[in-house]
RODO-2510 file (C-alpha; in nm, 4 decimals, decimal comma):
residues 248
     n   res          X          Y          Z
     1     m     5,6494    20,9310    -6,8327
     2     e     5,8071    21,2368    -6,9845
     3     w     6,0972    21,4959    -6,9081
     4     s     6,1287    21,8334    -7,0347
     5     i     6,4141    21,9625    -7,2396
     6     q     6,5794    22,1311    -6,9308
     7     e     6,5529    21,8051    -6,7336
     8     i     6,6902    21,5896    -6,9945
     9     a     6,9837    21,8432    -7,0475
    10     r     7,0844    21,8267    -6,6744
    11     k     7,0592    21,4726    -6,6546
    12     a     7,2729    21,3930    -6,9451
    13     g     7,5225    21,6230    -6,8642
    14     t     7,4320    21,8504    -7,1836
    15     t     7,2666    22,1676    -7,2809
    16     s     6,9037    22,2511    -7,3863
    17     r     7,0837    22,4178    -7,7015
    18     t     7,2542    22,0778    -7,7856
    19     l     6,9139    21,8930    -7,7596
    20     r     6,7624    22,1449    -7,9885
    21     h     7,0356    22,1095    -8,2325
    22     y     6,9928    21,7308    -8,2393
    23     g     6,6399    21,8193    -8,3272
    24     d     6,6958    22,0483    -8,5921
    25     l     6,9319    21,7933    -8,7384
    26     g     6,6567    21,5000    -8,7318
    27     l     6,8505    21,3208    -8,4691
    28     l     6,6133    21,3640    -8,1645
    29     a     6,2825    21,4525    -8,2084
    30     p     6,0767    21,5487    -7,9264
    31     s     5,7731    21,3373    -7,8195
    32     r     5,5715    21,6424    -7,8004
    33     l     5,5592    22,0041    -7,7775
    34     g     5,3643    22,1708    -7,4800
    35     s     5,1409    22,4612    -7,5216
    36     n     5,4236    22,6797    -7,4115
    37     g     5,6244    22,5449    -7,6991
    38     y     5,8662    22,3555    -7,4584
    39     r     6,0028    22,0323    -7,5966
    40     y     5,9060    21,7016    -7,3799
    41     y     6,0899    21,3677    -7,4266
    42     d     5,9433    21,0301    -7,3531
    43     q     6,1506    20,6899    -7,2887
    44     d     6,2116    20,6126    -7,6353
    45     a     6,3754    20,9589    -7,6799
    46     l     6,5977    20,8886    -7,3770
    47     v     6,7182    20,5553    -7,5475
    48     r     6,7708    20,7405    -7,8716
    49     l     6,9724    21,0217    -7,6809
    50     q     7,1806    20,7432    -7,4972
    51     r     7,2661    20,6090    -7,8239
    52     i     7,3696    20,9585    -7,9833
    53     l     7,5814    21,0289    -7,6779
    54     l     7,7489    20,6748    -7,6951
    55     l     7,8305    20,7361    -8,0722
    56     r     7,9680    21,0707    -8,0063
    57     e     8,2217    20,9331    -7,7406
    58     l     8,3136    20,6784    -8,0057
    59     g     8,4336    20,9540    -8,2401
    60     l     8,1366    20,9753    -8,4930
    61     s     8,0472    21,3139    -8,6583
    62     l     7,6733    21,3940    -8,6154
    63     p     7,5737    21,3179    -8,9944
    64     a     7,7273    20,9853    -8,9323
    65     i     7,5537    20,9323    -8,6223
    66     k     7,2189    20,9988    -8,8180
    67     d     7,3161    20,7389    -9,0826
    68     v     7,3917    20,4670    -8,8050
    69     l     7,0718    20,5353    -8,6128
    70     e     6,8695    20,5199    -8,9501
    71     g     7,0369    20,2158    -9,0662
    72     q     6,9722    20,0321    -8,7094
    73     r     6,6136    19,9904    -8,6724
    74     d     6,6404    19,7481    -8,3972
    75     t     6,7171    19,9289    -8,0966
    76     a     6,7893    19,6286    -7,8863
    77     v     7,0653    19,4709    -8,1397
    78     a     7,2158    19,8475    -8,1591
    79     l     7,2525    19,8563    -7,7724
    80     r     7,3921    19,5095    -7,7556
    81     a     7,6568    19,6323    -8,0259
    82     h     7,7391    19,9605    -7,8281
    83     l     7,7565    19,7261    -7,5078
    84     r     8,0210    19,4966    -7,6752
    85     l     8,2188    19,7932    -7,7646
    86     l     8,2071    19,9422    -7,4277
    87     e     8,2910    19,6454    -7,2558
    88     q     8,5837    19,6088    -7,4843
    89     e     8,7033    19,9492    -7,4029
    90     q     8,6527    19,9125    -7,0255
    91     e     8,8462    19,5874    -7,0207
    92     r     9,1495    19,7582    -7,2267
    93     i     9,1246    20,0549    -6,9794
    94     g     9,1302    19,8266    -6,6585
    95     r     9,4259    19,6542    -6,7868
    96     q     9,6187    19,9887    -6,8744
    97     i     9,5119    20,1023    -6,5018
    98     a     9,6694    19,7850    -6,3581
    99     s     9,9701    19,8227    -6,5569
   100     v    10,0674    20,1663    -6,4705
   101     r     9,9910    20,0739    -6,1107
   102     t    10,2358    19,7739    -6,1216
   103     t    10,4747    20,0104    -6,3051
   104     l    10,4472    20,2800    -6,0126
   105     h    10,4674    20,0236    -5,7484
   106     k    10,7894    19,8509    -5,8791
   107     t    10,9723    20,1496    -5,9531
   108     q    10,9162    20,2710    -5,6131
   109     e    11,0280    19,9701    -5,4419
   110     g    11,3079    19,9235    -5,6776
   111     m    11,1870    19,5821    -5,8384
   112     e    11,2376    19,4584    -6,1475
   113     l    11,0050    19,5092    -6,4210
   114     m    10,8681    19,2805    -6,6729
   115     a    10,7880    19,3769    -7,0257
   116     e    10,4453    19,1823    -7,0049
   117     e    10,3385    19,3891    -6,7249
   118     v    10,4607    19,7262    -6,8392
   119     f    10,2532    19,6854    -7,1729
   120     d     9,9468    19,5079    -7,0794
   121     g     9,6565    19,6851    -7,2087
   122     f     9,8481    19,8684    -7,4626
   123     d     9,7470    19,5802    -7,7150
   124     h     9,8181    19,5971    -8,0916
   125     t     9,6216    19,2746    -8,1277
   126     a     9,2759    19,3921    -8,0519
   127     h     9,1700    19,3069    -8,3986
   128     e     9,3084    18,9575    -8,3732
   129     r     9,0465    18,9150    -8,0864
   130     e     8,7554    19,0763    -8,2925
   131     v     8,8381    18,8357    -8,5920
   132     t     8,8662    18,5542    -8,3912
   133     e     8,5532    18,5902    -8,2243
   134     r     8,3591    18,6935    -8,5454
   135     w     8,5126    18,4247    -8,8138
   136     g     8,7264    18,2038    -8,6009
   137     r     9,1110    18,1423    -8,5136
   138     e     9,1957    17,9941    -8,8216
   139     a     9,0856    18,2970    -9,0363
   140     y     9,2787    18,5335    -8,8325
   141     e     9,5905    18,2981    -8,8386
   142     e     9,5702    18,2445    -9,2131
   143     g     9,5200    18,6171    -9,2863
   144     d     9,8023    18,6956    -9,0315
   145     r    10,0417    18,4560    -9,2120
   146     w     9,9494    18,6024    -9,5582
   147     w    10,0190    18,9529    -9,4501
   148     r    10,3572    18,8558    -9,2985
   149     s    10,4543    18,6525    -9,6225
   150     l    10,4362    18,9888    -9,8218
   151     g    10,7155    19,2086    -9,9159
   152     e    10,7110    19,5956    -9,8452
   153     a    10,6200    19,6490   -10,2028
   154     e    10,3199    19,4167   -10,1825
   155     k    10,1947    19,5570    -9,8749
   156     k    10,2078    19,9004   -10,0116
   157     a    10,0380    19,7652   -10,3359
   158     f     9,7365    19,5743   -10,1309
   159     q     9,7234    19,9278    -9,9217
   160     d     9,7240    20,1457   -10,2133
   161     e     9,4262    19,9678   -10,3802
   162     h     9,2179    19,9891   -10,0533
   163     e     9,2705    20,3532   -10,0741
   164     a     9,1497    20,3933   -10,4404
   165     i     8,8583    20,1858   -10,3468
   166     a     8,7867    20,3966   -10,0418
   167     r     8,8311    20,7171   -10,2572
   168     d     8,5700    20,5560   -10,5402
   169     w     8,3376    20,5101   -10,2681
   170     g     8,3485    20,8528   -10,1365
   171     r     8,3068    20,9928   -10,4975
   172     a     8,0188    20,7631   -10,5527
   173     r     7,8608    20,8985   -10,2319
   174     q     7,9215    21,2453   -10,2938
   175     a     7,7693    21,2290   -10,6848
   176     g     7,4335    21,0701   -10,5095
   177     v     7,4812    20,7454   -10,6746
   178     r     7,2195    20,4909   -10,5545
   179     a     7,3721    20,1775   -10,3535
   180     d     7,1960    19,9295   -10,6147
   181     s     7,3417    20,1100   -10,9169
   182     d     7,5457    19,9769   -11,1666
   183     a     7,8530    20,1878   -11,0507
   184     a     7,8164    20,1278   -10,6847
   185     q     7,7846    19,7638   -10,7472
   186     e     8,1188    19,7623   -10,9626
   187     i     8,2877    19,9207   -10,6670
   188     a     8,1385    19,6481   -10,4611
   189     r     8,2952    19,4216   -10,6859
   190     r     8,6190    19,5202   -10,6572
   191     h     8,6028    19,5545   -10,2932
   192     c     8,5098    19,1928   -10,2578
   193     a     8,8093    19,1205   -10,5166
   194     w     9,0383    19,3150   -10,2824
   195     l     8,9048    19,1077   -10,0014
   196     s     8,9424    18,7739   -10,1766
   197     t     9,3158    18,8247   -10,1557
   198     t     9,3086    18,7510    -9,8021
   199     v     8,9958    18,5148    -9,7543
   200     a     8,7133    18,3913    -9,9747
   201     p     8,4405    18,6177    -9,9191
   202     s     8,1051    18,4573    -9,8629
   203     r     7,7704    18,6275    -9,8470
   204     s     7,7414    18,6421    -9,4399
   205     y     8,1100    18,7530    -9,4221
   206     v     8,0629    19,0459    -9,6247
   207     i     7,7230    19,1496    -9,5019
   208     g     7,8628    19,1206    -9,1669
   209     l     8,1622    19,3295    -9,2479
   210     g     7,9233    19,6076    -9,3927
   211     e     7,7507    19,6339    -9,0762
   212     m     8,0791    19,6571    -8,8961
   213     y     8,1659    19,9645    -9,1211
   214     v     7,8737    20,1381    -8,9725
   215     a     7,8636    20,0291    -8,5895
   216     d     8,2420    20,0197    -8,5255
   217     p     8,3961    20,3574    -8,6043
   218     r     8,7552    20,2248    -8,5871
   219     f     8,6668    20,0584    -8,9308
   220     g     8,3848    20,3126    -9,0767
   221     k     8,6546    20,5930    -9,0369
   222     n     8,8171    20,4189    -9,3580
   223     y     8,5203    20,5323    -9,5661
   224     d     8,3442    20,8005    -9,3611
   225     r     8,6193    21,0416    -9,3435
   226     h     8,3964    21,3567    -9,3770
   227     g     8,1173    21,2364    -9,1797
   228     d     7,9004    21,2188    -9,4880
   229     g     7,7484    20,8717    -9,4370
   230     t     7,9805    20,7086    -9,6778
   231     a     8,0083    20,3909    -9,4583
   232     a     7,6379    20,3513    -9,4652
   233     f     7,6427    20,3683    -9,8262
   234     v     7,9261    20,0975    -9,8540
   235     r     7,7259    19,8681    -9,6351
   236     d     7,3996    19,8984    -9,8435
   237     a     7,6036    19,8597   -10,1627
   238     l     7,8021    19,5448   -10,0200
   239     t     7,4843    19,3839    -9,8643
   240     i     7,3125    19,4204   -10,2214
   241     y     7,6133    19,2855   -10,3895
   242     a     7,6560    18,9983   -10,1558
   243     e     7,3039    18,8969   -10,1254
   244     h     7,2991    18,8648   -10,5436
   245     r     7,6425    18,7727   -10,6227
   246     l     7,7802    18,5582   -10,3399
   247     s     7,6951    18,2499   -10,1709
   248     d     7,7481    18,0841    -9,8217
***
């Protein structure tokens, strides 16, 4: 089964011009061109467009989306990652809605408010849940204790080191450096040394972290600041470094 560009644009809530633009960028190729020059899209193209639209809603630029799609060949794995992010966002928004409803009701009725109710859903510990799910509660608590033990100068030094590493990743990407080059692998070494101040970076940890830089824009934005695919470059370089230099 296939659909014309006009049908897809209408169903997706976008425009034919946008779809043609995606095609020109290499993001969404039509499954075939009709004798009249019209573009037609099959089911695989629909799934790819869904992934593009999901990533756009997550705030990624079109060049960054192209890198994500090229780096995630397994569609099912990619869609599961998208689904987890959407479910997490749905749960967070649902809690915010319930929080506002409770606040509205209690203020109208002159009832006493509880801080836990007012701020439910406005959760600064979202990363706590993610770290716990990925690497265990002990990993989060150890990192949290370490961070709280630092003075302001030490916290700033830690953040400044990360900024320097992020800048060097960006420069290497712009210079066309290969992920397996000595220059990129030296930045990967520094990156892992920076990580080692909070956790002993194993092979699986670093590879998983690299994948997260690409799959989750909240983390990837630290590197992919200009939509140039730097996050994917960081992932590739870290993966090569981990596979050759680290152990589980």
